[in-house]
C-alpha positions as CSV (number, residue, x, y, z in Angstrom):
1,X,89.8,139.2,94.8
2,X,93.3,138.8,93.3
3,X,96.3,138.7,95.6
4,X,98.6,141.7,95.7
5,X,101.2,141.9,92.9
6,X,104.1,141.8,95.4
7,X,102.7,138.5,96.9
8,X,102.3,136.9,93.5
9,X,105.9,137.9,92.5
10,X,107.2,136.5,95.8
11,X,105.2,133.3,95.3
12,X,106.6,132.8,91.8
13,X,110.2,133.5,92.9
14,X,109.9,131.2,95.9
15,X,108.5,128.3,93.7
16,X,111.2,128.9,91.2
17,X,113.9,128.7,93.8
18,X,112.4,125.5,95.3
19,X,112.0,123.8,91.9
20,X,115.6,124.8,90.8
21,X,117.1,123.6,94.1
22,X,115.4,120.2,93.7
23,X,116.0,119.8,89.9
24,X,119.6,121.1,89.8
25,X,121.3,118.1,91.4
26,X,119.2,115.7,89.2
27,X,120.0,117.6,86.0
28,X,123.7,117.6,86.9
29,X,123.5,113.9,87.6
30,X,121.9,113.1,84.3
31,X,124.3,115.4,82.4
32,X,127.3,113.9,84.1
33,X,126.2,110.4,83.2
34,X,126.8,111.3,79.5
35,X,130.3,112.7,80.2
36,X,133.7,111.1,80.5
37,X,135.5,111.5,83.8
38,X,137.8,114.1,82.2
39,X,134.8,116.2,81.1
40,X,133.2,115.9,84.6
41,X,136.3,117.4,86.2
42,X,136.6,120.1,83.5
43,X,134.4,123.1,84.7
44,X,134.6,124.6,81.2
45,X,132.5,121.7,79.9
46,X,129.8,122.0,82.5
47,X,127.1,122.8,79.9
48,X,128.8,122.2,76.5
49,X,130.4,118.7,76.0
50,X,130.4,115.8,73.7
51,X,127.9,113.2,75.1
52,X,128.8,109.6,75.3
53,X,126.8,106.5,76.2
54,X,129.8,104.5,77.3
55,X,128.9,104.9,81.0
56,X,125.5,103.3,80.4
57,X,127.1,100.5,78.4
58,X,129.4,99.9,81.4
59,X,126.4,99.9,83.8
60,X,124.0,97.7,81.8
61,X,126.6,95.3,80.3
62,X,130.0,95.1,81.9
63,X,128.8,95.8,85.4
64,X,125.9,93.3,85.2
65,X,123.3,95.8,86.4
66,X,120.5,94.0,84.6
67,X,120.7,91.4,87.3
68,X,120.8,94.0,90.1
69,X,117.7,95.7,88.5
70,X,115.9,92.3,88.7
71,X,117.0,91.9,92.3
72,X,115.6,95.3,93.3
73,X,112.3,94.6,91.5
74,X,111.9,91.2,93.1
75,X,112.8,92.4,96.7
76,X,110.6,95.5,96.4
77,X,107.7,93.6,94.9
78,X,107.8,90.7,97.4
79,X,108.2,93.0,100.4
80,X,105.3,95.1,99.2
81,X,102.9,92.2,98.5
82,X,103.7,90.5,101.9
83,X,103.3,93.8,103.7
84,X,99.9,94.3,102.1
85,X,98.8,90.8,102.9
86,X,99.7,91.1,106.6
87,X,99.2,94.9,107.1
88,X,95.8,95.5,105.6
89,X,93.9,92.9,107.9
90,X,96.0,94.1,110.8
91,X,95.1,97.7,110.2
92,X,91.4,96.8,109.8
93,X,91.4,95.0,113.2
94,X,93.2,97.9,114.9
95,X,90.8,100.4,113.4
96,X,87.5,98.5,114.1
97,X,88.3,97.1,117.5
98,X,90.1,100.2,118.9
99,X,93.5,98.5,119.5
100,X,95.2,101.8,120.4
101,X,98.1,100.1,122.2
102,X,98.9,97.9,119.2
103,X,98.7,101.0,117.0
104,X,101.2,102.6,119.3
105,X,103.6,99.7,118.9
106,X,103.3,100.0,115.1
107,X,104.1,103.7,115.3
108,X,107.1,102.9,117.5
109,X,108.4,100.6,114.8
110,X,108.3,103.6,112.4
111,X,110.2,105.7,114.9
112,X,113.0,103.2,115.8
113,X,116.1,103.8,113.6
114,X,116.7,100.8,111.4
115,X,120.5,101.1,111.9
116,X,120.0,100.1,115.6
117,X,118.7,96.7,114.5
118,X,121.3,95.8,111.9
119,X,123.8,94.2,114.4
120,X,121.2,92.0,116.1
121,X,119.6,91.2,112.7
122,X,123.0,90.2,111.2
123,X,123.8,88.0,114.3
124,X,120.5,86.2,114.2
125,X,120.3,85.8,110.4
126,X,123.9,84.7,110.1
127,X,123.3,82.0,112.7
128,X,120.3,80.9,110.6
129,X,122.5,81.0,107.5
130,X,120.2,83.4,105.8
131,X,122.6,86.3,105.2
132,X,123.1,86.9,101.5
133,X,119.8,85.5,100.4
134,X,116.6,87.2,99.2
135,X,114.6,86.0,102.2
136,X,116.5,88.2,104.7
137,X,116.3,91.2,102.3
138,X,112.6,90.9,102.0
139,X,112.1,90.5,105.7
140,X,114.3,93.5,106.5
141,X,112.5,95.7,103.9
142,X,109.2,94.6,105.5
143,X,110.4,96.3,108.7
144,X,109.9,99.6,106.8
145,X,107.0,98.8,104.6
146,X,104.7,96.8,107.0
147,X,104.3,99.6,109.6
148,X,103.8,102.1,106.7
149,X,101.0,100.0,105.3
150,X,99.4,99.6,108.7
151,X,99.7,103.3,109.5
152,X,98.1,104.4,106.2
153,X,95.4,101.8,106.2
154,X,94.3,102.5,109.7
155,X,93.5,106.1,108.8
156,X,91.7,105.0,105.7
157,X,89.6,102.4,107.5
158,X,88.8,105.0,110.2
159,X,87.3,107.2,107.4
160,X,84.9,104.4,106.2
161,X,81.5,104.4,107.8
162,X,80.9,101.4,110.1
163,X,77.2,101.4,109.1
164,X,78.0,99.6,105.9
165,X,79.6,96.7,107.8
166,X,76.7,96.7,110.3
167,X,74.2,96.4,107.4
168,X,76.3,93.5,106.0
169,X,76.3,91.8,109.4
170,X,72.5,92.1,109.6
171,X,72.3,90.5,106.2
172,X,74.1,87.5,107.5
173,X,77.8,88.1,106.8
174,X,80.5,87.5,109.3
175,X,83.1,90.2,110.2
176,X,85.5,88.5,107.9
177,X,82.9,88.4,105.1
178,X,82.0,92.0,105.6
179,X,85.6,93.0,105.4
180,X,86.2,90.9,102.3
181,X,83.1,91.9,100.4
182,X,82.4,95.5,101.6
183,X,85.3,97.2,103.3
184,X,88.2,95.8,101.2
185,X,86.7,96.9,97.8
186,X,86.0,100.3,99.2
187,X,89.6,100.7,100.4
188,X,91.3,100.0,97.1
189,X,92.6,103.6,96.8
190,X,94.2,103.3,100.2
191,X,95.7,99.9,99.4
192,X,97.1,101.3,96.2
193,X,98.6,104.2,98.0
194,X,100.2,102.0,100.7
195,X,101.5,99.6,98.1
196,X,103.0,102.4,95.9
197,X,104.8,104.1,98.9
198,X,105.9,100.7,100.2
199,X,107.4,99.8,96.8
200,X,109.2,103.2,96.6
201,X,110.7,102.9,100.1
202,X,111.8,99.3,99.4
203,X,113.4,100.3,96.0
204,X,115.4,103.1,97.6
205,X,116.5,101.2,100.7
206,X,120.2,101.1,101.0
207,X,121.2,100.3,104.6
208,X,119.7,96.9,105.0
209,X,120.8,95.6,101.6
210,X,124.4,96.9,102.2
211,X,124.8,94.6,105.3
212,X,122.5,91.7,104.5
213,X,122.8,91.1,100.8
214,X,125.3,88.9,99.0
215,X,127.3,89.2,95.7
216,X,124.4,87.7,93.7
217,X,121.5,89.4,95.6
218,X,122.7,93.0,95.7
219,X,120.1,95.6,94.9
220,X,120.7,98.7,92.8
221,X,121.5,101.2,95.6
222,X,124.2,98.9,96.9
223,X,125.6,98.0,93.4
224,X,126.3,101.7,92.9
225,X,129.3,101.3,95.2
226,X,131.0,99.1,92.6
227,X,132.1,102.4,90.9
228,X,133.8,103.7,94.1
229,X,137.3,102.4,94.4
230,X,140.1,102.7,97.0
231,X,142.2,105.1,94.9
232,X,139.7,106.6,92.4
233,X,136.0,107.0,91.7
234,X,134.4,106.4,88.3
235,X,132.2,109.4,88.4
236,X,130.7,108.8,84.9
237,X,129.7,105.2,85.8
238,X,128.5,106.3,89.2
239,X,126.2,109.0,87.8
240,X,124.9,106.6,85.1
241,X,124.1,104.0,87.8
242,X,122.5,106.6,90.0
243,X,120.3,107.7,87.0
244,X,119.3,104.1,86.4
245,X,118.2,103.9,90.1
246,X,116.5,107.2,90.3
247,X,114.6,107.8,87.0
248,X,112.3,104.8,87.0
249,X,111.1,105.4,90.5
250,X,110.7,109.2,89.7
251,X,108.6,108.3,86.7
252,X,106.4,106.0,88.7
253,X,106.0,108.6,91.4
254,X,104.9,111.2,88.8
255,X,102.4,108.9,87.1
256,X,100.8,107.7,90.3
257,X,101.0,111.0,92.2
258,X,97.3,111.8,92.0
259,X,96.4,108.3,93.3
260,X,98.8,108.7,96.2
261,X,97.4,112.1,97.1
262,X,93.8,110.9,96.8
263,X,94.5,107.9,98.9
264,X,96.1,109.9,101.6
265,X,93.5,112.6,101.7
266,X,90.7,110.1,101.7
267,X,92.0,108.7,105.0
268,X,92.5,112.1,106.5
269,X,88.9,112.7,107.4
270,X,86.3,110.8,109.4
271,X,83.0,109.7,107.9
């Protein structure tokens, strides 16, 4: 039975409004990145203008953004890998041995605002002379990514039947061997989902890097502020830098969307 015509019209209009509201700022950002500052302020050239690539040249060459791109990639990759190495076994232990209190602690780590930890983190890491290095950035990003990995993987491990591991134990494997040979290969979609989301959150993280990074270890979200001055703002360079930050992670999210959805839904049911 087809839905009523009025409902279908409402659904199409609602979807169009949502899509436009989400895409309009992105389209304006990309368009502004090809404009001069004069054209950005000129409302008459909102849609018709002479494009220029000088803003991207300023971002990729004169502003040394290639180094900042490398910094963001290294910090996000290292934080993701370390979070997976620590979080996947931890999630397996919490799932199989009913460590509900430990799981609650992990959930609390997701709830606590990160800004409340910046002052004590800065005090501790400054005394350890770690502020400004990659190590402190990776550790701070793991505060977001590690609980995320544990939270996702706990649900995924709960959905896997324990009978497979029990059969492996009967065949002579230890708990670690059953995890390594049976459970871990079956949980690859969940690991991929946790890794992708962890990388995205780390790539977009601004607050921790703003306080804990140095001149040579700045990540892309922090480096955007180089275009914000005391007396003026280079809107063209700012929009080009924002595009460089946003588009790669959006493309990654679009290409891996089905894997993320399948990984999340696989851990949403038991058995």
